[in-house]
C-alpha positions in Angstrom: 68.7 -99.0 28.7 69.5 -96.4 26.2 67.3 -93.4 26.6 66.9 -90.6 24.1 65.5 -87.6 26.0 65.0 -85.5 22.9 63.0 -88.0 20.9 61.5 -90.1 23.7 63.0 -93.4 22.6 64.2 -96.3 24.8 66.3 -99.1 23.5 67.2 -102.4 25.2 69.8 -103.5 22.7 72.7 -101.9 20.9 73.9 -103.1 17.5 77.5 -102.9 16.3 77.6 -103.1 12.5 81.3 -104.1 12.0 82.8 -103.7 8.6 85.8 -105.9 9.0 87.4 -105.2 5.6 86.7 -103.3 2.4 88.1 -106.2 0.4 85.3 -107.6 -1.8 84.7 -110.0 -4.7 82.3 -107.5 -6.3 82.5 -103.9 -7.4 78.9 -102.7 -7.3 78.0 -99.5 -9.1 76.5 -97.9 -6.0 79.2 -98.9 -3.5 79.4 -96.4 -0.7 83.1 -96.8 0.0 85.9 -98.4 -2.0 88.7 -96.7 -0.2 91.6 -98.8 0.8 92.2 -98.7 4.6 94.3 -100.9 6.8 92.5 -103.7 8.7 93.0 -104.2 12.4 95.1 -106.9 13.9 93.8 -109.7 16.0 94.6 -108.0 19.4 93.0 -104.8 18.2 89.8 -106.6 17.1 89.5 -108.4 20.5 90.1 -105.0 22.2 87.1 -103.6 20.3 85.0 -106.5 21.5 86.1 -106.0 25.1 85.2 -102.3 24.8 81.9 -103.0 23.2 80.9 -105.6 25.8 81.9 -103.2 28.6 79.8 -100.5 27.0 76.7 -102.7 26.7 77.1 -103.9 30.3 77.5 -100.3 31.7 74.4 -99.1 29.7 72.4 -102.2 30.6 71.7 -103.1 27.0 71.9 -106.4 25.1 74.7 -106.7 22.5 74.1 -107.6 18.9 76.9 -107.7 16.3 76.5 -107.6 12.5 79.6 -108.5 10.5 80.0 -107.0 7.1 82.5 -105.6 4.7 83.3 -105.6 1.7 83.1 -109.3 2.2 83.7 -110.1 5.8 84.9 -113.6 4.9 87.9 -112.0 3.4 89.2 -110.8 6.8 91.9 -113.3 8.0 90.3 -113.4 11.5 86.7 -113.7 10.4 85.9 -117.2 11.7 87.9 -116.5 14.9 85.8 -113.4 15.5 82.6 -115.4 15.0 83.9 -118.0 17.5 84.6 -115.3 20.0 81.1 -113.9 19.6 79.7 -117.3 20.2 81.9 -117.7 23.3 80.5 -114.4 24.6 77.0 -115.4 23.7 76.6 -112.4 21.4 74.0 -112.8 18.6 75.5 -112.6 15.1 74.2 -111.5 11.8 75.9 -111.3 8.4 75.7 -108.7 5.7 77.6 -110.1 2.8 77.8 -111.9 -0.5 77.0 -115.5 -1.4 79.8 -117.8 -0.4 80.6 -121.5 -1.3 78.7 -124.1 0.7 81.8 -125.1 2.6 82.4 -121.6 3.9 78.7 -121.3 4.9 78.9 -124.6 6.7 82.0 -123.6 8.6 80.3 -120.4 9.7 77.1 -122.2 10.8 79.2 -124.7 12.8 81.2 -121.9 14.4 78.3 -119.5 15.2 75.0 -119.8 13.5 73.8 -116.3 12.4 70.4 -115.0 13.2 70.1 -114.0 9.6 72.3 -113.7 6.5 71.6 -110.7 4.2 72.7 -110.5 0.6 71.7 -108.0 -2.1 70.1 -108.0 -5.4 69.4 -104.9 -7.5 66.5 -106.0 -9.7 66.0 -108.8 -12.3 68.9 -110.7 -13.8 70.0 -108.3 -16.6 69.8 -105.1 -14.5 71.3 -106.8 -11.3 74.3 -108.1 -13.2 74.9 -104.7 -14.7 75.1 -103.3 -11.2 76.7 -106.2 -9.3 78.6 -108.1 -11.9 77.9 -110.9 -14.4 76.4 -114.0 -12.9 75.7 -112.4 -9.5 72.0 -112.9 -9.9 72.2 -116.6 -10.4 74.7 -117.0 -7.6 72.4 -115.2 -5.2 69.4 -117.3 -6.3 71.4 -120.5 -5.7 72.5 -119.3 -2.3 69.1 -118.9 -0.8 68.4 -122.7 -0.8 71.8 -123.2 0.9 70.8 -120.8 3.7 67.4 -122.6 4.1 69.1 -126.0 4.3 71.5 -124.6 6.9 68.5 -123.3 8.9 69.7 -119.7 8.6 67.1 -117.0 8.0 67.7 -115.3 4.6 67.2 -111.6 3.8 67.4 -109.9 0.5 68.2 -106.2 0.3 67.7 -103.9 -2.8 69.1 -100.4 -3.1 66.3 -98.5 -4.8 67.1 -96.3 -7.7 65.3 -94.7 -10.6 66.6 -97.5 -12.8 65.2 -100.4 -10.8 62.0 -99.0 -9.2 59.9 -100.8 -11.8 61.7 -104.1 -11.0 61.5 -104.1 -7.3 58.2 -105.8 -7.0 58.7 -108.2 -9.9 61.8 -109.3 -8.0 59.7 -109.9 -5.0 57.8 -112.5 -7.0 61.1 -114.1 -8.1 62.1 -114.3 -4.4 58.8 -115.8 -3.2 59.5 -119.1 -1.6 63.3 -118.6 -1.8 64.2 -115.8 0.7 62.6 -115.3 4.1 62.5 -111.5 3.9 62.9 -108.8 1.2 63.2 -105.1 1.7 65.0 -102.1 0.3 66.8 -98.9 1.1 66.7 -95.7 -1.0 70.0 -95.0 -2.7 72.3 -92.7 -0.8 74.1 -90.7 -3.5 77.4 -91.2 -1.7 80.7 -92.7 -3.1 80.0 -94.4 -6.4 76.3 -94.2 -5.8 76.6 -90.5 -6.7 76.6 -91.7 -10.3 73.1 -93.1 -10.0 69.8 -91.4 -9.3 66.6 -91.9 -7.3 63.0 -91.9 -8.7 61.3 -88.5 -8.3 59.2 -87.9 -5.2 55.9 -88.5 -6.9 57.0 -91.9 -8.3 58.4 -92.9 -5.0 55.1 -92.1 -3.3 53.3 -94.3 -5.7 55.8 -97.1 -5.2 55.3 -97.0 -1.4 51.6 -97.6 -1.9 52.3 -100.4 -4.4 54.7 -102.0 -1.9 52.2 -101.8 0.9 49.5 -103.3 -1.4 51.8 -106.1 -2.4 52.6 -106.9 1.2 49.0 -108.1 1.7 49.7 -111.1 -0.5 53.5 -111.4 -0.1 54.3 -111.4 3.6 58.1 -111.5 3.0 58.1 -107.8 2.2 59.6 -105.6 4.9 59.1 -101.9 5.8 62.7 -100.7 6.4 62.2 -97.2 5.0 61.1 -94.9 7.9 58.8 -93.0 5.5 56.3 -95.9 5.4 55.3 -94.8 8.9 53.8 -91.7 7.4 51.3 -93.8 5.4 50.7 -96.1 8.3 50.0 -93.0 10.6 47.6 -91.6 8.0 45.8 -94.9 7.8 45.6 -95.4 11.6 47.9 -98.4 11.4 50.5 -99.5 14.0 53.8 -97.9 13.2 56.8 -100.2 12.3 60.3 -100.0 13.8 61.6 -98.6 10.5 65.3 -98.7 9.8 66.7 -99.9 13.2 63.6 -100.5 15.3 63.5 -96.9 16.4 63.2 -95.1 13.1 66.6 -93.6 12.2 68.8 -95.2 14.9 72.0 -93.4 13.8 74.3 -93.2 16.9 71.3 -94.3 19.1 71.0 -98.0 19.2 73.4 -98.6 16.3 76.8 -97.5 15.1 79.0 -98.7 12.2 82.7 -99.5 12.7 85.0 -99.4 9.7 88.0 -101.7 9.1 90.4 -99.2 10.7 88.3 -98.5 13.8 86.5 -95.4 12.5 83.0 -95.1 14.0 80.2 -93.7 11.9 76.6 -92.9 13.0 75.4 -94.6 9.7 77.3 -96.5 7.1 75.4 -95.1 4.2 77.1 -91.7 4.3 80.1 -90.1 5.8 79.2 -89.6 9.5 82.3 -90.2 11.5 81.9 -89.6 15.2 85.2 -91.1 16.5 87.7 -93.9 16.2 88.0 -96.9 18.5 91.8 -96.8 18.2 91.8 -93.4 19.8 88.8 -93.4 22.3 86.5 -95.8 24.1 83.0 -96.4 22.7 81.4 -94.8 25.7 83.3 -91.6 25.1 82.4 -91.6 21.4 78.7 -92.4 22.1 78.5 -89.5 24.7 80.2 -87.0 22.3 78.5 -83.9 20.9 79.1 -85.4 17.4 77.1 -88.5 18.2 74.4 -86.5 20.0 73.9 -84.4 16.9 73.0 -87.6 14.9 70.7 -88.8 17.6 68.8 -85.6 17.6 68.6 -85.9 13.8 66.8 -83.3 11.7 65.6 -80.4 13.9 62.9 -79.6 11.3 61.3 -82.9 12.4 61.2 -82.0 16.1 57.4 -81.3 16.2 56.4 -84.3 14.0 54.0 -86.7 15.6 55.9 -89.8 14.4 59.5 -88.5 14.8 60.4 -91.2 17.3 59.7 -93.9 14.7 60.8 -92.0 11.6 63.2 -89.1 11.3 63.5 -89.7 7.5 66.8 -90.9 6.1 69.8 -88.6 7.0 71.9 -90.4 4.3 69.4 -89.7 1.5 69.2 -86.0 2.6 72.9 -85.7 2.7 73.3 -87.4 -0.7 70.9 -84.8 -2.1 73.3 -82.1 -1.1 71.2 -80.9 1.8 72.0 -80.5 5.5 70.6 -83.6 7.2 70.5 -81.8 10.6 68.2 -79.0 9.5 66.5 -80.1 6.3 63.7 -82.6 6.2 64.2 -85.8 4.1 63.4 -84.5 0.5 61.0 -87.4 0.1 59.0 -86.7 3.2 55.3 -86.0 2.5 54.1 -85.7 6.1 
């Protein structure tokens, strides 16, 4: 079991969010990373899996792998990796784009994912402006394919000042199509630096609107840790937030990039090591990783720190020090 002595958290699983490639069939306006890095070879990929499994066994935690990209289907060893995860009985999830029915079927036959997450950025016109012409209709056509295949579908929205008014109307469009719908606030990193977030007052109202809408639309999820402030104030049970333990950066979660770089969180530059140079256990136990686990020191006395911690990526994107400065949207 993973134990965080600073924040009092205990986790029984550890998620590897594995970005196999940056190659993608889209060029979204808020993409965090369009850099061209070399992808690992088959033997290197299997070496990472061996290392990851050894880490989970030594820490007595259950493994869980999420394959992403770019578009993970673009990696030449994608299906082989899925088959290997199946052989090792490791649960699989996908963060990707809609794919042809034949590719989805091959994936399901190889290793049926626990869920498949795709993104939309608002209603059709705005979404297609951000994600490319026709992407809205392709996404809406993909949800029925996931349902027919028996795969749980998740829709993710990156919240900005430009789509905050469309987030809940999109929820109505998704009703009966997707199984879950949630959002992350924009991290002003990479190409996302060209976009903006709603101001703090508008975001506060939006959170209340989202919680109200949840009462009649159960597919809405509470991924943003700041929802726990409202729930705390209302005497409600706290949610798991971003990773089940609030900000789980370098705690029960790490992101691995195509070249083996390990980041505490994919939403902003947070490199803590490289699996081509060090074992996962060494990286996890490093001072760099510990710094992300501790999170914002200004939150240390907060009553809900263990299930919150704000969003380090949003704080960093605002040009602030995420290790010392509270999430600029916090209203605790």
